[in-house]
C-alpha positions as CSV (number, residue, x, y, z in Angstrom):
1,M,-2.8,-21.3,-59.2
2,N,-2.0,-17.4,-58.0
3,N,-0.1,-17.1,-54.8
4,N,-3.8,-15.2,-53.8
5,D,-5.0,-18.9,-54.3
6,K,-2.7,-20.2,-52.4
7,L,-3.6,-17.9,-49.6
8,E,-7.0,-18.4,-49.5
9,D,-6.5,-22.2,-49.9
10,I,-4.9,-22.2,-46.4
11,N,-6.9,-24.7,-43.9
12,L,-6.5,-26.3,-40.5
13,Y,-5.1,-29.3,-42.2
14,E,-2.5,-27.4,-43.6
15,I,-1.5,-25.3,-40.7
16,I,-1.4,-28.2,-38.8
17,N,1.1,-29.8,-41.0
18,V,2.9,-26.6,-41.0
19,F,3.3,-27.3,-37.4
20,L,4.3,-30.9,-38.0
21,K,7.3,-29.6,-39.9
22,R,8.6,-27.0,-38.1
23,K,8.4,-29.5,-34.8
24,F,11.6,-29.1,-33.3
25,L,11.7,-25.2,-33.7
26,I,8.7,-25.4,-31.7
27,I,9.7,-27.8,-29.3
28,T,13.2,-26.1,-29.0
29,L,11.7,-22.1,-28.0
30,T,8.8,-23.9,-25.7
31,F,11.8,-25.8,-23.9
32,I,13.8,-22.4,-23.6
33,S,10.9,-20.3,-22.7
34,A,10.0,-23.2,-19.8
35,L,13.3,-23.2,-18.6
36,S,14.0,-19.3,-18.2
37,A,10.6,-18.9,-16.7
38,V,11.8,-21.7,-14.0
39,F,15.0,-19.8,-13.8
40,Y,13.4,-16.2,-13.3
41,S,10.9,-18.0,-10.8
42,L,13.5,-19.4,-9.0
43,N,15.3,-15.9,-8.8
44,Q,12.9,-14.6,-7.2
45,Q,12.7,-13.5,-3.8
46,D,10.1,-14.7,-0.9
47,I,7.1,-12.0,-0.2
48,Y,5.5,-12.3,2.9
49,Q,2.3,-10.2,3.9
50,S,1.2,-9.3,7.4
51,S,-2.2,-8.5,7.9
52,A,-4.4,-7.0,10.8
53,I,-8.2,-5.9,11.4
54,L,-9.1,-2.2,12.4
55,V,-12.5,-0.6,13.8
56,A,-12.3,3.1,13.9
57,N,-13.4,4.5,17.5
58,N,-16.2,6.6,16.1
59,S,-17.8,7.7,19.8
60,S,-18.8,11.0,20.3
61,S,-15.9,13.5,19.9
62,S,-15.2,16.8,20.7
63,K,-15.7,18.4,17.2
64,S,-19.3,17.3,17.1
65,N,-20.3,18.6,20.6
66,N,-18.3,21.8,19.8
67,L,-20.5,22.3,16.3
68,S,-23.6,21.8,18.8
69,G,-22.4,24.3,21.3
70,L,-21.8,26.6,18.4
71,S,-25.1,26.0,16.9
72,S,-26.6,26.8,20.0
73,M,-24.5,30.6,19.9
74,A,-25.6,31.2,16.4
75,N,-29.2,30.0,17.0
76,L,-29.3,33.1,19.9
77,A,-28.3,35.3,16.8
78,G,-30.7,34.4,14.3
79,I,-27.8,32.5,12.6
80,N,-28.7,28.7,11.5
81,L,-25.5,26.6,11.1
82,Q,-26.1,23.3,8.9
83,S,-24.6,20.2,10.0
84,S,-22.1,18.5,8.1
85,S,-21.3,14.7,8.4
86,G,-18.2,15.5,7.2
87,V,-15.5,12.7,6.4
88,G,-15.5,9.6,8.9
89,K,-12.6,8.1,10.4
90,E,-12.6,5.3,8.5
91,D,-12.1,7.3,5.6
92,L,-9.8,9.2,7.1
93,A,-7.7,6.4,8.2
94,T,-7.1,5.2,5.1
95,E,-5.7,8.5,3.1
96,M,-3.6,9.3,6.2
97,I,-1.8,5.6,5.9
98,K,-1.7,6.5,2.1
99,S,-0.3,9.9,2.5
100,R,3.4,11.3,2.0
101,G,3.1,13.3,5.7
102,F,2.9,9.7,7.4
103,F,5.3,7.9,5.3
104,N,7.4,10.7,5.8
105,H,7.0,10.6,9.6
106,I,7.2,6.9,9.8
107,A,10.5,6.5,7.8
108,K,12.6,8.6,9.8
109,L,12.2,6.4,12.6
110,E,15.0,3.6,13.4
111,S,15.9,1.4,10.1
112,V,12.7,1.4,8.6
113,Y,13.9,3.5,5.3
114,A,16.8,0.9,5.3
115,N,14.4,-2.1,5.6
116,L,12.1,-0.4,2.9
117,T,14.6,0.2,0.0
118,S,17.7,-1.6,0.8
119,V,17.0,-5.4,1.6
120,D,18.7,-7.6,-0.5
121,S,17.0,-11.0,0.6
122,Y,16.1,-12.6,4.0
123,D,17.4,-15.9,5.8
124,P,14.7,-17.8,7.3
125,I,16.8,-19.9,9.3
126,S,18.5,-16.9,11.2
127,K,15.4,-14.7,10.7
128,K,18.1,-11.7,9.6
129,I,17.9,-9.1,7.1
130,I,20.2,-9.2,4.3
131,Y,20.7,-5.5,3.2
132,D,22.2,-4.2,-0.2
133,E,25.8,-3.3,1.0
134,K,26.8,-1.1,-1.9
135,I,24.4,1.5,-0.3
136,Y,23.8,0.6,3.1
137,N,26.0,-0.3,6.4
138,P,23.9,-2.1,8.8
139,T,26.3,-2.5,11.4
140,T,26.8,1.5,11.6
141,N,23.4,1.9,10.2
142,Q,24.8,4.6,8.0
143,W,24.5,5.0,4.0
144,K,27.3,5.0,1.9
145,L,28.8,7.6,-0.4
146,D,29.8,7.6,-3.9
147,E,33.3,8.8,-5.2
148,N,31.7,12.2,-5.2
149,G,31.1,12.2,-1.4
150,N,26.9,12.2,-2.4
151,S,25.1,9.9,-0.3
152,L,23.5,6.6,-2.2
153,K,20.4,6.7,0.1
154,P,17.6,5.6,-2.4
155,N,15.4,8.8,-3.6
156,L,12.4,9.3,-0.9
157,Y,9.5,9.7,-4.0
158,K,11.1,6.1,-5.0
159,A,10.7,4.8,-1.2
160,Y,7.2,6.0,-1.0
161,E,6.2,4.5,-4.3
162,N,7.3,1.2,-3.0
163,Y,5.4,1.6,0.3
164,L,2.4,2.8,-1.8
165,F,2.8,-0.8,-4.1
166,N,3.6,-3.1,-0.5
167,V,0.9,-1.5,1.7
168,K,-2.9,-2.1,1.3
169,I,-5.7,-0.7,3.7
170,I,-9.6,-1.2,2.3
171,H,-12.2,0.3,4.4
172,D,-15.3,-2.5,4.4
173,K,-18.4,-0.3,3.6
174,K,-21.1,-3.1,5.3
175,S,-19.0,-3.9,8.3
176,G,-16.8,-0.5,8.9
177,F,-13.9,-2.6,9.6
178,L,-10.2,-1.6,7.6
179,Y,-8.7,-4.5,6.6
180,L,-5.0,-3.7,6.9
181,S,-2.1,-5.6,5.1
182,F,1.7,-4.8,4.1
183,Q,3.8,-7.1,1.9
184,H,7.7,-7.2,2.6
185,P,10.7,-10.3,2.2
186,S,11.0,-10.7,5.8
187,P,7.9,-12.0,8.0
188,V,9.1,-10.5,10.9
189,F,9.2,-7.0,9.3
190,A,6.2,-7.3,7.7
191,R,4.6,-7.8,11.0
192,N,6.3,-5.1,12.9
193,F,5.7,-2.3,9.9
194,T,2.0,-3.3,10.1
195,S,2.2,-2.5,14.1
196,L,4.0,0.3,13.2
197,I,1.7,1.9,11.0
198,I,-1.3,1.3,13.7
199,T,0.5,2.4,16.6
200,E,2.0,5.7,14.9
201,L,-1.9,6.8,13.4
202,N,-3.3,6.4,16.8
203,L,-0.1,8.3,18.0
204,L,-0.2,10.9,15.4
205,M,-4.1,11.5,15.7
206,K,-3.7,11.6,19.8
207,N,-1.5,14.1,19.9
208,K,-3.1,16.3,17.3
209,D,-6.3,15.9,18.8
210,L,-4.7,16.4,22.8
211,A,-3.0,19.8,21.3
212,Q,-6.4,21.1,19.9
213,S,-8.2,20.6,22.6
214,T,-5.8,22.2,25.0
215,K,-5.6,25.2,22.8
216,A,-9.5,25.0,22.5
217,I,-10.0,24.6,26.7
218,E,-7.7,27.9,27.2
219,Y,-9.6,29.7,24.7
220,L,-13.0,29.0,26.1
221,Y,-12.2,29.8,29.5
222,D,-10.5,33.3,28.3
223,Q,-14.1,33.6,26.7
224,L,-16.2,32.4,29.9
225,I,-14.4,34.8,32.1
226,N,-15.4,37.9,29.7
227,D,-18.7,36.8,28.9
228,S,-21.3,37.5,31.1
229,Y,-24.4,36.1,29.1
230,I,-25.7,32.8,30.8
231,A,-27.2,31.4,27.4
232,I,-23.6,31.6,25.7
233,N,-21.9,30.6,29.2
234,K,-24.1,27.4,29.3
235,S,-22.8,26.6,25.8
236,I,-19.0,27.2,26.1
237,S,-19.1,25.5,29.2
238,S,-20.9,22.6,26.9
239,M,-17.9,23.0,24.7
240,I,-15.1,23.0,27.3
241,E,-17.0,19.4,28.9
242,S,-16.2,18.2,25.6
243,N,-12.9,19.0,24.6
244,M,-12.5,17.6,28.4
245,Y,-13.6,14.5,27.7
246,T,-11.5,14.2,24.5
247,K,-8.0,15.2,26.2
248,M,-9.0,12.3,28.9
249,M,-9.3,9.8,26.4
250,A,-6.4,11.0,24.5
251,S,-4.4,10.5,27.3
252,I,-5.6,7.6,28.9
253,E,-6.0,5.5,25.3
254,S,-3.5,3.6,23.6
255,E,-5.9,2.6,21.1
256,Y,-6.9,6.4,20.4
257,F,-8.3,6.5,17.2
258,V,-8.5,3.0,15.8
259,S,-8.4,-0.1,17.8
260,L,-7.8,-3.6,16.9
261,V,-10.3,-6.6,16.1
262,D,-7.4,-9.2,15.0
263,K,-3.5,-7.8,15.7
264,P,-0.9,-8.7,13.3
265,Y,0.3,-11.8,12.9
266,E,4.1,-13.4,11.5
267,P,3.2,-14.9,8.4
268,E,4.0,-18.6,8.0
269,F,3.7,-18.9,4.1
270,K,4.7,-16.6,1.2
271,V,2.1,-14.9,-1.0
272,A,4.4,-14.8,-3.6
273,P,6.1,-15.4,-6.2
274,I,3.4,-17.7,-7.3
275,R,6.3,-19.9,-9.5
276,W,4.1,-22.8,-11.0
277,L,1.9,-20.2,-12.2
278,I,5.5,-18.2,-13.8
279,C,6.1,-21.6,-15.4
280,I,3.2,-22.4,-16.9
281,I,2.6,-18.6,-18.0
282,G,6.2,-18.5,-19.3
283,T,5.9,-22.1,-21.3
284,L,2.4,-21.2,-22.9
285,S,3.6,-18.0,-23.7
286,G,7.1,-19.7,-25.8
287,F,4.6,-22.1,-26.9
288,I,2.5,-19.6,-28.5
289,F,5.3,-17.3,-29.9
290,S,6.8,-20.8,-31.7
291,L,3.1,-21.2,-33.2
292,F,3.2,-18.2,-34.7
293,L,6.7,-17.5,-35.6
294,S,6.5,-21.1,-37.6
295,L,3.2,-19.6,-39.6
296,I,5.4,-16.6,-40.3
297,L,8.4,-18.5,-41.6
298,N,6.2,-20.5,-44.0
299,Y,4.0,-18.2,-45.2
300,Y,6.2,-14.9,-45.3
301,P,7.5,-15.6,-48.6
302,I,3.8,-15.9,-50.2
303,L,3.1,-12.6,-48.1
304,S,6.2,-10.7,-49.7
305,K,5.5,-12.1,-53.1
306,N,1.7,-10.3,-52.8
307,L,2.8,-7.5,-51.4
308,R,5.1,-7.0,-54.8
309,V,2.4,-7.5,-56.7
């Protein structure tokens, strides 16, 4: 019987015999993989997730009313302005939170950058974050320097990538709700940072609309004084009223852009790592690898002879 015949005669019974023959190799590799998986899982720091449910404030804004006023003036001139729904506030909030500009803004706030990039571990008893003191001094809030005098502060791009990995915002198209969550080794910081995202989002949009409304009102008052055409003055007055309403709401509303349905909380239980799953996957991976290795070691001489023929 030649080598090709031997390969063709391989059956399940023979494969099982191969495994039994190399059972010590299989047991050893599986055991090593299991121990490695346990060691790896125990050395992974716990990750906590804080979340919040938001709803966009879709009350009539100055922009829609301004378009109505502009449309009225355009109609007087025989021009038809097509209305456009534009970008919804939910989508705008989603993209703003994920934007580089927004991250650059919140990263400048006290201790935020260090908490996003330089956390070594978290002490659940004292509820204190332990920083990597090789690059950051938590006492002075200063980044350390290398031997050449260059700052060891982590790269902004890497920090932004880390931010995107840990922050999640989902827009439910059916309900209209926004589901915001953030993961971090510290449950306290996870809650505080989620709250910070919401606060700063509202603040940025509030300041933007306040500035736009103020400029619009000043401009429209000048046009109102210089224009004597009654129909146009009526449209201008309508736009002034709309901008005054926007300015008022931006001045008195703390939750101007998005409102809280369920506020961020301090999580009690970790979301990662799932240690039992890591151990199972590691053990199974080692077991499957050992089976393949056993087959390769047993049939490699036959395969190598076939290749020579």
